[in-house]
Structures are given as structure tokens and as C-alpha cells.
N, C-alpha and C positions, 0 to 999 in steps of 0.2 A: 347556726346556719347563716344568719344575717351578717355576721362578721366575715365569714368566708366569702359571701357575695360582694361585700364591700371591698375586700382585699382584691378580688378579681377585677372589680371596676377600677380601682386605683392602678392596678397593673396595666389594664387596657388603656387607661388615660396616659400613662407614661410611654406606652409603646406607640400610640398614635402620633403621627407627624402633624405638628401644628402648621398652619398656613404661613406663619412668619419664618419657618425654619430655613427656607431657601432664600429668603430676602436678607438674612443677617449678613451673609458674606457677599451676597450679590452674584449675579451671573457675569462671568468673565470669559467671553469667547476667545479672546487673545491668549489668555493663560491656558485655556483648555486645548487650543490648537498647538501651543508651544509644548505642552506635555505630550500630546499625541504624536507630534512630529519628532520630538526628541526620543521618545521611547521607540518609535519605529526605526529611527536612525541607529539607535543602540542595538536593537535586535538584528537589523541587517548587517551591521558591522561585526557583531559577534558571529553570525552565521558565515560571513565571508572569511573571518579569521579561522574558524573551525574547518571550513571547507579547504582553505589553503593549507592548513596543517595536515589534514588527511591526505591531500594531494601530494605534498612533499614526502610524507611517510610512505605512501604507496610507490612513489617514484624511486625512493631510496631502497625499497624492499623491506620496509618495516612492517607493513601490513600486507597480507595475502602473499607471503613469500612461498615460493615453490622450491622444494629441495630437488636438486638435480639427480640425487641417488635414487629417488623413488620412481622416476620415469624409466621405462625399459629402453635399453639402447638399441636392440634389434628385435624385430617381431618376426616370428616364424609362422608361416601360413600352412595350414593343413590342406594340401591340394585335393585330397579325397573328399574332405568335408566341403570344400569350396565347389567342387564339381557336383556333388550331390545337391547342394543348395541351388546352384544354377539350374540343374535339371528340374528340380521341383518348381522353380519360378517359371521356367519354360512350359512345364506341364500345366500349370495354372493358367497361363496365357492361352494355350491351345484349348483348354476346356472352356474358357471364357468366350473365345471366338466361336466355338461350337454352339454355345448357348445363345449367342447373338444371331447365328445363322438359322438355327432350328428353334424358332419361337413356338411356344406352346399356345394352343388356343384356349382361351378362357371360356368356360361354359356360361351360357346366359342364365343368370339367376332368376329371371322372370318366368322361366318355363317350369 
């Protein structure tokens, strides 16, 4: 049991960060900013290139291409169904106007 505890202590000592660890290399804000700005520039450049590539492909018809054969050339309208639909819409409008004109009185709940 004591060997096991000692192994755990050694492992924890190895995992702990010593106070000197950040001083070995030193703090270099100029280097850190250079890394940050360079990586940001690279990411923006890659995203711009990818966006331009996608734009060109869409413009040429590579992406989101619509086949002309799928679209119907002429559309036939069923006049009976259209008349029935318009009549139903007009009937709804008339019934809505009737409801607005003939308001019902709400009973007083306190009585």
C-alpha cells in the first residue's frame, strides 16, 4: 500500500507545473502576436479562396444546377377549383365581418 501511495505522489509531482516552467523560454509578446496575426491571416485567406471557388462553381452551374427538363413548360389551371377556392375565401371574409359586427356579450364572472 505504501508503494502505491509513493507512486501516486511521484506521478503528481511530475504532473505539477513548477514555477520556473514559464520562465525557461520567457514571455515573448511579439512572437505571440506574430503567431496570432499570421494564423488569422491564413484562416481569412483560406476562407476567401474557398468562398471564391464556390462562387465560381455556382456561377458556372457546377453547384445547384437546375435541369430545364424538370420544370413544367405550361401550367393548366382548373377553373372550377379556382372558382370554388375564391368562393370559400369570400365566404370566410363575410363570416368574419359578421362576427365583427355582432359582438357577443361576455357574462360577468363575478355574478
